[in-house]
C-alpha positions in Angstrom: 14.9 -2.0 11.1 12.1 0.6 10.9 9.9 0.5 14.1 6.7 1.3 12.2 5.9 1.0 8.5 3.0 1.7 6.2 2.8 -0.9 3.4 0.9 0.1 0.3 -0.2 -2.9 -1.9 -2.1 -2.4 -5.1 -5.2 -4.5 -5.8 -3.6 -5.8 -9.0 -0.7 -7.2 -6.9 -3.2 -9.6 -5.1 -4.4 -11.0 -8.4 -1.1 -12.5 -9.5 -0.8 -13.4 -13.2 -4.6 -13.5 -13.6 -4.7 -9.7 -13.1 -8.2 -9.9 -11.7 -9.7 -11.3 -8.5 -7.5 -12.7 -5.7 -4.8 -15.3 -6.1 -4.4 -17.4 -3.0 -0.7 -18.2 -3.7 0.1 -14.5 -4.2 -1.7 -13.5 -1.0 0.2 -16.2 0.9 3.5 -14.9 -0.4 2.7 -11.4 0.8 1.3 -12.4 4.1 4.2 -14.7 5.0 6.5 -11.8 4.7 4.2 -9.5 6.7 3.9 -12.1 9.5 7.7 -12.6 9.5 8.3 -8.8 9.7 5.8 -8.5 12.6 7.6 -11.3 14.5 10.7 -9.1 14.3 8.9 -6.3 16.3 7.8 -3.9 13.5 4.4 -2.2 13.7 2.7 -2.7 10.4 -0.1 -0.7 8.8 -1.4 -1.8 5.4 -3.3 0.2 2.7 -4.6 -1.9 -0.1 -6.0 -0.8 -3.5 -9.0 -2.3 -5.3 -7.9 -2.4 -8.9 -8.2 -6.2 -9.2 -12.0 -5.7 -8.9 -12.7 -2.2 -10.0 -10.8 1.0 -10.9 -12.6 4.4 -11.0 -11.5 5.1 -14.6 -13.5 2.0 -15.7 -16.7 3.9 -15.1 -16.3 6.0 -18.3 -20.0 6.7 -18.6 -20.5 6.9 -14.9 -20.5 9.8 -12.4 -16.9 10.0 -11.0 -18.0 10.1 -7.4 -20.1 6.9 -7.9 -17.2 5.2 -9.7 -14.7 6.1 -7.0 -17.0 4.9 -4.2 -17.2 1.5 -6.1 -13.4 1.4 -6.0 -13.4 2.0 -2.3 -15.8 -0.9 -1.8 -13.4 -3.1 -3.8 -10.6 -2.2 -1.4 -12.7 -3.6 1.5 -12.9 -7.0 -0.2 -9.1 -7.1 -0.5 -8.6 -5.9 3.1 -10.9 -8.7 4.4 -9.0 -11.3 2.3 -5.7 -10.1 3.8 -7.1 -10.1 7.3 -8.3 -13.7 6.9 -4.9 -14.8 5.5 -3.0 -13.1 8.3 -5.2 -14.4 11.1 -4.8 -17.9 9.8 -1.1 -17.5 10.5 -1.9 -16.7 14.1 -1.4 -12.9 14.1 -4.1 -10.5 15.3 -5.2 -8.0 12.8 -8.0 -5.3 12.4 -9.5 -3.7 9.4 -10.5 -0.1 9.5 -12.5 1.6 6.8 -12.7 5.2 5.8 -16.4 4.6 4.8 -18.6 3.6 7.7 -19.5 -0.1 7.3 -19.7 -1.2 11.0 -21.1 -4.7 10.3 -17.9 -5.5 8.3 -15.1 -3.6 9.9 -14.2 -0.8 12.3 -14.5 2.8 11.1 -11.1 4.5 10.9 -10.3 6.1 14.3 -6.7 7.2 14.7 -6.6 6.7 18.4 -8.0 3.2 18.0 -5.5 2.3 15.3 -2.6 3.5 17.5 -4.1 1.3 20.4 -4.1 -1.7 18.0 -0.4 -1.2 17.4 0.2 -1.0 21.2 -1.6 -4.4 21.4 0.7 -5.9 18.8 -2.0 -6.0 16.1 -1.6 -5.4 12.4 -4.0 -2.7 11.0 -5.3 -2.7 7.5 -6.8 0.5 6.2 -9.4 0.3 3.5 -11.3 2.8 1.3 -8.3 5.1 0.8 -9.1 8.5 2.3 -12.8 7.9 2.0 -13.1 10.7 -0.5 -13.7 10.6 -4.3 -11.0 12.1 -6.6 -8.2 10.8 -4.2 -6.2 7.6 -5.0 -5.3 4.9 -2.6 -1.7 6.2 -2.9 -3.0 9.4 -1.3 -4.7 7.3 1.4 -1.4 5.5 2.0 0.5 8.7 2.4 -2.1 10.2 4.7 -2.3 7.1 6.9 1.5 6.9 7.1 1.6 10.5 8.4 -1.2 9.9 10.8 0.2 6.8 12.4 3.7 8.4 12.4 5.2 5.7 10.3 9.0 5.8 9.8 8.6 4.9 6.1 6.1 4.3 3.3 6.8 1.0 1.5 5.3 1.0 -2.0 5.1 -2.6 -3.1 5.2 -2.6 -6.9 5.2 -5.0 -9.9 8.7 -3.8 -10.9 11.9 -3.6 -8.8 12.0 0.2 -8.4 11.4 3.5 -10.2 12.6 3.8 -13.8 12.8 6.7 -16.2 10.4 4.8 -18.6 8.4 1.6 -18.5 11.0 -1.3 -18.3 8.4 -3.7 -19.7 8.3 -1.8 -23.0 11.7 -0.1 -23.0 14.7 -2.4 -22.7 17.0 0.6 -22.1 15.0 2.0 -19.2 17.2 3.3 -16.4 16.5 2.4 -12.8 17.0 5.0 -10.1 18.5 3.9 -6.8 17.6 7.1 -5.1 15.5 10.2 -5.9 14.4 13.3 -4.2 10.7 14.2 -3.9 11.2 17.0 -6.4 12.9 14.6 -8.9 9.7 12.5 -8.9 7.5 15.5 -9.5 9.7 17.3 -12.0 10.4 14.1 -14.0 6.7 13.0 -13.7 7.8 9.5 -12.7 4.9 7.1 -12.2 5.7 5.8 -8.7 2.7 7.4 -7.1 0.5 10.4 -7.8 1.7 14.0 -7.1 -0.6 14.5 -4.1 0.9 11.5 -2.3 4.5 12.7 -3.1 3.7 16.2 -1.8 2.2 14.8 1.4 5.3 12.7 2.1 7.7 15.6 1.2 5.9 18.0 3.5 5.9 15.5 6.4 9.4 14.0 5.7 8.2 10.5 5.2 10.7 8.5 3.1 9.3 6.3 0.3 10.8 2.9 -0.7 9.5 1.5 -4.0 10.4 -2.2 -4.4 9.2 -5.4 -6.1 6.6 -7.2 -4.2 7.5 -10.6 -5.8 11.2 -10.4 -4.9 12.4 -12.9 -2.3 12.0 -11.3 1.1 11.6 -7.9 -0.6 9.3 -6.5 2.1 11.6 -7.6 4.9 14.6 -6.1 3.2 12.8 -2.9 2.5 11.6 -2.6 6.2 15.1 -3.5 7.4 16.6 -0.5 5.6 18.6 -2.6 3.2 19.4 -1.2 -0.3 16.5 -2.4 -2.4 14.4 -0.8 -5.1 14.4 3.0 -5.1 14.3 5.3 -2.1 12.7 8.7 -2.4 13.4 11.3 0.3 
């Protein structure tokens, strides 16, 4: 069992089959596992994306910085939804944002985040790195390093990393284990290269697993063989 984990959840994962907005059933499935994992003594940090509301690339005729800031704001909505769902299960949680919105959530302060872990709280990090041109994957890698997480858990819509899209290629091969360099050299779409490089330089292992699998999060955080491990 890892002592401290950073869980990355895409915004689309919260939408369920609707692929947009927030699906209450899907959120409950995620949060139930998060709460169970917390009850086993694991410190949990969460980074959530915003693609169920807005992705920067949607702003094709828009200034990139503006479009990316809109995406960051979308992550705050998802973070607040997760906070509400977790609190309803009786577990204390705090949202910290890389953009300063004090009337909604705390600003990201590393020492404060670490104190929350000491007080047995879950911490949700919104707005990625707070900078345009960086993905929430990069935000997840950065926060994992900062909080000294033992592992970065990438909750995906598929059960690991494949050499091609398994949804469109029936002969797609799944990898059980990869090196950081394998991911970069093969240009595998598990996360962007900036994120992989950050994890490689700081020796943070990555586990990519299916979010909708039964107890997938708990298995991944327990060190069981699930999905694909990158190290």
